[in-house]
Each structure stands twice: as structure tokens, then as C-alpha cells.
C-alpha positions in Angstrom: 34.8 -11.3 -17.0 34.6 -9.4 -20.4 32.2 -11.8 -21.9 30.9 -11.2 -25.9 34.3 -10.0 -26.6 35.8 -12.2 -29.3 39.3 -10.6 -31.0 42.8 -11.0 -30.1 44.8 -10.2 -27.2 41.7 -11.1 -25.0 41.1 -7.8 -22.5 41.2 -10.9 -19.8 44.6 -10.5 -19.9 44.8 -8.1 -17.7 44.0 -10.7 -14.7 47.5 -12.6 -15.7 49.0 -9.3 -14.4 50.5 -8.9 -10.7 48.2 -7.6 -8.5 50.6 -4.3 -8.0 51.0 -4.0 -11.5 47.5 -4.0 -12.2 47.0 -1.7 -9.6 49.9 0.6 -11.1 48.7 0.2 -14.8 44.8 1.2 -13.4 46.4 4.6 -11.6 48.3 5.4 -14.0 45.5 5.5 -16.7 43.3 7.7 -14.7 46.1 9.7 -13.5 47.0 10.6 -17.4 44.2 9.8 -19.6 40.7 11.2 -20.3 37.7 9.9 -21.9 35.7 11.9 -24.2 32.1 10.8 -25.9 33.5 10.4 -28.9 36.4 7.5 -30.1 39.7 8.9 -31.1 40.7 7.0 -34.1 44.3 8.8 -34.5 45.7 6.0 -31.5 45.2 2.6 -31.0 45.4 0.3 -27.8 49.0 -0.8 -29.5 50.1 2.7 -29.3 48.6 3.4 -25.8 50.4 1.2 -24.2 53.4 1.9 -25.5 53.2 5.1 -23.7 52.0 3.7 -20.4 55.6 1.4 -20.8 57.9 4.2 -21.4 55.9 6.3 -18.4 57.5 3.3 -16.3 61.1 4.3 -17.8 60.6 1.0 -19.8 60.3 -1.4 -17.0 56.9 -2.5 -17.6 55.6 -4.9 -20.4 52.1 -4.9 -20.9 50.6 -7.0 -23.4 48.2 -5.5 -26.1 45.5 -7.5 -24.2 46.3 -6.8 -20.9 46.0 -2.9 -22.1 43.0 -3.3 -23.3 41.5 -4.7 -19.9 42.9 -2.0 -18.2 41.5 0.8 -20.3 37.7 -0.6 -19.8 38.1 -1.3 -16.2 39.3 2.2 -16.2 35.6 3.0 -17.5 36.9 3.4 -21.5 34.7 1.8 -24.1 36.5 0.5 -27.4 35.0 0.8 -30.6 35.0 -2.5 -32.6 36.2 -4.8 -30.3 36.7 -7.9 -33.0 40.0 -5.9 -34.6 43.4 -6.5 -32.8 43.8 -2.9 -32.3 41.2 -1.1 -30.3 40.5 2.7 -30.8 39.0 4.1 -27.5 37.3 7.5 -26.3 40.1 9.2 -25.1 40.6 12.9 -25.4 43.6 13.9 -28.0 44.7 16.4 -25.5 45.7 13.8 -22.6 47.4 11.5 -25.1 49.4 14.4 -26.3 50.3 15.4 -22.5 51.1 11.7 -21.5 53.4 11.8 -24.6 54.9 14.8 -23.8 55.7 14.0 -19.8 57.3 10.4 -21.0 59.4 12.2 -23.4 60.9 14.0 -21.1 62.7 10.7 -20.0 
């Protein structure tokens, strides 16, 4: 589905997840993360995936590629997709809110 992207941890890995997990991850992203016009260079796909995993109380494992695919399917854009770890157009405030939420557990 993600033609033209050449990188490690390819976003097509998202489709390796069970359908229920796909829906869950997409829901978490759309519930917690907000898009902005510019790219947030303070957090990468690798760091964000760990936040999503913590939201599920550590009972979820995602590869970086699976997370990248979920972000793209949720409508986010990525900067420099030739890199292994991507920066997305995600607001710092929404990332902070998610960090605060998962830090409660």
C-alpha cells in the first residue's frame, strides 16, 4: 500500500498485526495524537511507538514499521521517509498529554 517508500521498518508491517490490534492502535492514535502543519522534530516514530505500547499497560508490542503504517493510515505525514526513524506532523502538546496519561500507570 505504501508504494515509493524505501526504508528500514517499512510501514507495510502494519498489516502483519491482527485486525483487532490494528483497530486498537488506530483508535489510540486518533484519540490521543493531533496533527499540525509542521513536523515535530523532538520525537521520532520509535519514541512514539513506545508511548502507544505503554498505553496498553505494556501488553502490546509494535515494531517501528507497524507504528509508521498506523500513523500514515491515521492521516499523519512523515518527514524524510528514507530514514529509519521518522518525524511526524504531530503536536507537541498531544505527545505531552499522552506521556502524562501513560505516566499515571
